[in-house]
C-alpha positions in Angstrom: 30.3 13.7 -4.8 28.3 14.7 -1.6 26.5 17.8 -3.2 25.7 15.9 -6.4 24.3 12.9 -4.7 22.4 15.1 -2.3 20.8 17.0 -5.2 20.0 13.8 -7.0 18.2 12.4 -3.9 16.1 15.7 -3.5 15.1 15.5 -7.2 14.2 11.8 -6.9 12.2 12.4 -3.8 10.2 15.2 -5.6 9.6 12.9 -8.6 8.4 10.2 -6.3 5.9 12.5 -4.6 4.6 13.8 -8.0 4.2 10.3 -9.4 2.4 9.0 -6.3 0.0 11.9 -6.4 -0.8 11.6 -10.1 -0.8 7.8 -10.7 -1.2 6.1 -7.4 -3.2 8.6 -5.4 -1.4 7.7 -2.1 0.8 9.7 0.2 4.3 8.8 0.9 6.0 10.9 3.5 9.6 10.0 3.4 12.7 12.1 4.1 16.4 11.2 4.0 16.1 9.9 7.6 12.7 8.5 8.3 12.9 7.1 11.8 9.9 5.0 12.8 7.2 6.7 10.9 4.3 4.5 9.8 3.5 4.4 6.0 0.0 3.2 5.2 -0.5 1.3 2.0 2.7 2.8 0.4 3.0 1.8 -3.2 6.4 2.2 -4.9 6.2 4.3 -8.1 7.9 2.9 -11.2 10.7 5.1 -12.4 12.1 5.5 -15.9 15.8 5.1 -16.0 17.1 1.8 -17.4 19.5 -0.5 -15.6 21.4 -0.7 -18.9 22.7 2.8 -18.1 24.8 1.4 -15.3 26.9 -1.0 -17.5 30.5 0.0 -17.5 29.9 2.7 -14.8 31.5 1.0 -11.8 32.4 2.8 -8.6 29.6 5.3 -8.1 31.1 6.3 -4.7 34.2 8.1 -3.8 37.2 6.0 -2.7 36.8 6.8 1.0 33.3 5.4 0.9 34.3 2.2 -1.0 37.2 1.7 1.5 34.8 1.9 4.4 32.5 -0.7 2.7 35.3 -3.1 2.0 36.5 -2.7 5.7 33.0 -3.5 6.8 33.1 -6.8 4.9 36.5 -7.6 6.0 35.5 -7.0 9.7 32.3 -9.1 9.3 34.4 -12.1 8.2 37.1 -11.6 10.9 34.8 -10.8 13.8 32.2 -13.4 13.3 34.2 -16.1 11.7 32.0 -16.1 8.7 33.3 -18.0 5.8 32.5 -15.3 3.4 30.3 -12.3 2.6 29.3 -10.4 -0.6 28.0 -6.9 -1.0 26.4 -5.5 -4.2 25.0 -1.9 -4.4 23.4 -0.4 -7.5 22.2 3.2 -8.1 21.4 5.1 -11.2 25.0 6.3 -11.2 26.6 2.8 -11.3 27.4 -0.3 -9.4 29.8 -1.3 -6.6 30.5 -4.9 -5.6 32.7 -6.2 -2.8 33.5 -9.5 -1.2 35.5 -11.0 1.7 36.4 -14.4 2.9 36.3 -17.7 1.0 33.9 -19.6 -1.1 35.4 -22.9 0.0 37.2 -23.4 3.3 39.0 -26.6 2.3 40.5 -25.1 -0.8 40.8 -21.6 0.6 39.3 -20.1 -2.6 38.6 -16.5 -2.3 34.9 -15.4 -2.6 34.1 -13.2 -5.6 31.2 -10.7 -5.8 29.8 -12.6 -8.8 29.8 -16.0 -7.1 26.5 -17.9 -7.0 24.7 -19.0 -3.8 21.4 -20.5 -2.6 19.0 -17.5 -2.3 16.5 -19.1 0.1 13.3 -17.2 0.7 14.3 -14.7 -2.0 12.8 -17.4 -4.2 9.3 -16.2 -3.1 9.9 -12.9 -5.2 10.2 -15.1 -8.4 7.3 -17.3 -7.6 4.9 -14.4 -6.9 5.9 -12.7 -10.1 5.2 -15.9 -12.1 1.7 -16.1 -10.3 0.8 -12.6 -11.2 1.9 -13.1 -14.8 -0.4 -16.2 -14.9 -3.2 -13.9 -13.4 -2.7 -11.3 -16.2 -3.3 -14.0 -18.8 -6.3 -15.3 -17.0 -4.7 -18.6 -16.2 -4.9 -18.1 -12.5 -7.5 -16.4 -10.2 -6.0 -14.8 -7.1 -9.3 -15.2 -5.3 -9.9 -18.7 -6.6 -9.8 -21.6 -4.1 -6.7 -23.7 -4.2 -8.8 -26.8 -4.5 -9.6 -25.7 -8.1 -5.9 -25.9 -9.1 -4.4 -28.7 -6.9 -4.5 -32.4 -7.5 -6.9 -34.3 -5.2 -4.0 -36.2 -3.6 -2.6 -32.8 -2.5 -5.8 -31.6 -1.2 -6.2 -34.7 0.9 -3.0 -33.7 2.8 -4.6 -30.3 3.6 -7.2 -30.7 6.4 -10.1 -28.2 6.1 -8.3 -26.1 3.5 -10.6 -26.1 0.5 -11.6 -22.4 1.0 -8.0 -21.2 1.1 -7.4 -18.9 -1.9 -4.2 -18.3 -4.1 -4.1 -14.9 -2.6 -3.8 -16.3 0.9 -0.9 -18.5 -0.1 0.9 -15.6 -1.8 0.7 -13.3 1.3 1.0 -16.0 3.9 -2.5 -15.6 5.4 -3.7 -19.1 4.7 -3.1 -20.3 8.3 -1.4 -23.4 6.9 1.3 -25.0 9.1 4.9 -25.6 8.3 6.0 -29.2 7.6 7.1 -30.7 11.0 10.7 -29.6 11.1 11.9 -32.3 13.5 10.2 -35.2 11.6 11.5 -33.8 8.3 15.0 -33.4 9.6 15.0 -37.0 10.9 14.0 -38.2 7.4 16.8 -36.2 5.8 19.3 -37.6 8.4 18.2 -41.1 7.5 18.9 -40.4 3.9 20.7 -37.0 3.3 20.8 -37.4 -0.5 17.1 -38.2 -1.1 15.4 -36.3 -3.8 12.3 -34.4 -2.6 9.3 -33.1 -4.4 7.0 -30.5 -3.0 4.3 -33.0 -2.5 6.6 -35.4 -0.6 7.7 -32.6 1.7 4.0 -31.7 2.4 3.5 -35.3 3.8 5.3 -33.9 6.9 2.5 -31.5 7.6 1.4 -31.9 11.2 -1.9 -33.5 12.0 -3.1 -30.8 14.2 -4.2 -27.4 12.7 -2.5 -24.2 13.7 -4.2 -21.9 16.2 -3.9 -19.1 13.7 -7.0 -17.7 12.0 -7.1 -17.1 8.3 -6.2 -13.6 7.0 -3.6 -13.3 9.8 0.0 -13.3 8.6 2.0 -16.5 9.4 5.0 -17.3 7.3 4.9 -20.9 6.2 6.9 -22.7 3.5 3.8 -24.8 2.8 2.3 -21.8 1.0 5.0 -21.6 -1.6 5.3 -25.4 -2.1 1.6 -25.3 -2.9 2.2 -22.4 -5.3 4.9 -24.4 -7.0 2.5 -27.3 -7.6 -0.3 -24.7 -8.8 2.1 -23.2 -11.3 3.1 -26.6 -12.7 -0.5 -27.6 -12.9 -1.6 -24.5 -14.6 1.3 -24.3 -17.1 1.7 -28.1 -17.6 5.5 -27.4 -17.3 8.0 -28.0 -14.5 8.9 -25.0 -12.4 12.5 -24.9 -13.7 11.2 -24.4 -17.3 8.6 -21.8 -16.2 11.3 -19.8 -14.3 13.6 -19.9 -17.4 10.9 -19.0 -19.8 9.1 -16.2 -17.9 12.0 -14.6 -16.0 15.6 -15.8 -16.7 15.5 -15.7 -20.5 13.7 -12.3 -20.9 16.0 -10.6 -18.4 19.1 -12.5 -19.5 19.7 -13.8 -16.1 22.5 -16.2 -16.9 23.3 -17.1 -13.3 19.9 -18.0 -12.1 18.9 -21.7 -11.8 16.6 -24.0 -9.9 18.9 -26.3 -7.9 18.6 -30.1 -8.6 16.5 -29.3 -11.7 18.9 -27.2 -13.8 22.5 -27.9 -14.7 24.7 -25.2 -13.0 27.9 -24.8 -15.0 30.7 -24.2 -12.5 28.4 -24.8 -9.5 28.2 -22.3 -6.7 29.9 -21.3 -3.4 30.2 -23.9 -0.6 27.7 -23.3 2.2 28.3 -23.9 5.9 26.0 -24.8 8.8 26.3 -26.1 12.3 24.4 -29.2 11.1 25.0 -31.5 14.1 24.8 -28.9 16.8 28.3 -29.3 18.0 29.1 -25.5 17.6 31.3 -26.0 14.6 30.4 -25.2 10.9 30.2 -28.1 8.5 30.0 -27.9 4.8 26.4 -28.7 3.7 26.9 -28.5 -0.1 29.7 -31.1 -0.4 28.8 -33.7 0.6 25.2 -32.7 -0.2 22.6 -32.6 2.5 19.2 -32.3 0.8 16.8 -30.3 3.0 14.2 -30.1 0.2 16.4 -28.3 -2.2 15.2 -26.9 -5.6 11.6 -26.3 -4.5 9.2 -23.3 -4.8 9.8 -22.1 -1.3 13.5 -21.6 -1.3 15.1 -23.5 -4.3 16.9 -20.9 -6.6 20.6 -20.5 -7.0 21.7 -17.2 -8.3 24.1 -14.3 -7.8 23.9 -10.7 -6.8 24.2 -9.1 -10.4 21.2 -11.3 -11.5 19.1 -10.5 -8.4 19.8 -6.8 -8.8 18.8 -7.0 -12.5 15.6 -8.9 -11.4 14.6 -6.3 -8.8 15.4 -3.4 -11.2 13.1 -5.0 -13.8 10.4 -5.2 -11.2 10.6 -1.7 -9.7 12.5 0.7 -11.9 12.2 0.0 -15.6 9.3 1.1 -17.7 6.1 -0.8 -17.0 4.9 -3.4 -19.5 2.4 -1.2 -21.3 0.8 -2.3 -24.6 2.7 -0.9 -27.6 5.3 0.6 -25.3 8.1 -1.4 -27.0 9.4 -2.5 -23.5 9.8 -6.1 -22.7 12.1 -5.8 -19.7 9.6 -5.1 -17.0 8.1 -8.1 -15.3 4.6 -7.0 -14.4 2.0 -4.6 -15.5 1.4 -1.7 -13.1 -1.8 -3.1 -11.7 -0.2 -6.4 -10.9 2.8 -4.7 -9.3 0.4 -2.7 -7.1 -1.3 -5.9 -6.1 2.0 -7.4 -5.2 3.0 -4.5 -3.0 -0.5 -4.4 -1.1 0.4 -5.2 2.4 -1.9 -7.8 4.0 -2.7 -5.6 7.0 -2.7 -2.3 5.2 0.2 -0.8 7.3 3.3 -3.0 7.0 4.7 -6.4 6.7 4.2 -8.7 3.7 2.8 -8.3 0.2 3.0 -11.2 -2.4 6.3 -12.8 -1.8 7.8 -9.4 -0.7 8.6 -7.7 2.5 8.1 -4.1 3.5 10.7 -2.8 5.9 11.1 0.5 7.6 14.8 1.3 8.0 16.5 4.4 9.4 17.0 5.7 5.8 13.5 5.1 4.7 11.2 2.3 3.4 12.6 -0.7 1.6 11.1 -3.5 -0.4 12.5 -6.9 -0.8 13.1 -10.1 0.9 15.4 -11.9 3.4 16.6 -15.5 2.9 17.9 -18.3 5.1 18.5 -21.7 3.8 20.9 -24.7 4.1 24.3 -23.0 4.3 23.5 -19.5 3.2 21.7 -16.3 4.4 21.0 -13.2 2.4 19.0 -9.9 1.9 17.8 -8.1 -1.2 16.2 -4.6 -0.9 15.2 -1.7 -3.0 15.0 1.8 -1.4 12.8 3.9 -3.7 13.5 7.2 -2.2 17.2 6.8 -2.8 16.8 4.8 -6.0 19.2 2.2 -4.6 19.3 -1.6 -4.6 21.4 -3.6 -2.2 22.1 -7.3 -2.0 24.1 -9.1 0.6 24.8 -12.8 1.3 27.0 -15.0 3.4 27.7 -18.7 3.0 26.7 -19.4 6.5 23.2 -20.3 7.3 22.7 -21.6 10.8 24.2 -19.7 13.7 23.0 -16.5 15.2 25.8 -14.3 14.0 26.4 -10.7 15.1 26.5 -9.2 11.6 23.6 -10.7 9.8 22.9 -9.7 6.2 20.3 -7.3 7.4 22.8 -5.6 9.9 25.4 -5.4 7.3 22.9 -3.8 4.9 22.0 -1.2 7.6 25.7 -0.4 8.2 26.3 -0.1 4.5 23.5 2.4 4.0 24.9 4.4 6.9 28.2 4.6 5.1 26.8 5.6 1.7 23.9 7.9 2.6 25.5 9.8 5.4 28.0 10.9 2.8 25.1 12.4 0.8 23.9 14.7 3.7 
């Protein structure tokens, strides 16, 4: 397997270089081991193989690699006392999924690789795609001021923010503050099952403005709460329906839902947090603690096969070109280029997506941390590899975070290809 995968990586790297030169006119200087090189305005090319080719082709790696991956998961649960962890890896050769630990500590139910979970900030990927789809249909202007789309009651909550644009919300350069975390948590403690709307959460915005100038990156959930309201105003539909119609149904994502707004047959894994600060993990899904669940900043419940399918449709499948016969890709090429344009031109954040430099090359995706869960979803273009990891623990500072498990997994897989 080593020689074959090594050859495939070299061919993929050459193809990427050619595509970048011909279609994107940017330079991407990546090798199998990239170190800390700086990539300026790197735009990922769209490749042509279909995710459908992986169906029925499990185990793309030799047994010794899969054994090491499973051992990594087992150790992550044992060493850090995580309730459970899931790993999903997809290449053009196939898919490998593994899990360790439990989905419910009380019932001691083993965690399955296809179990659902709260995806946290990974929700921003979906929201950004919907906004760019609306832009393509001329329903939304990226450089339009948000005051043109938001109700007056919402704008009244945003001091001196009339000049903020949709683009600045998408790439977190609006300088808008987070809702006050302590005040909001106190409200949740008073009524843990209260139903929240985006507008109600925004009532907890601090009175004092941030000392952060516009056009400087500052991640704030306020931006994507506002984008939810904008999407609903523009479409005249609730976010749950827009998500189903524009993403879930076309891609056949049968395990992707907006929590508290969609029925979720069979539910999802139990999530755990140190909610009361006593150093012990508590179940924060049963009984429910509603920290603004089901909203545009972090409200989606999904599983790793659906998330991988989504990222493949975004990056890998044929672009949506008129008369091409393809309806699987999510965005036209120009819209994807805008999504991947980094706010400072060198690294950081695009529209709902992070750009990371890892030891094995650049990666595009998102990290998520929400009530009871933490996760990471990445696509590494030079290796044509998608990786998704989640744990049903969302509060403590654990040794093996999803990011660290992802890095160790890549070491196991790609060192074999050398």
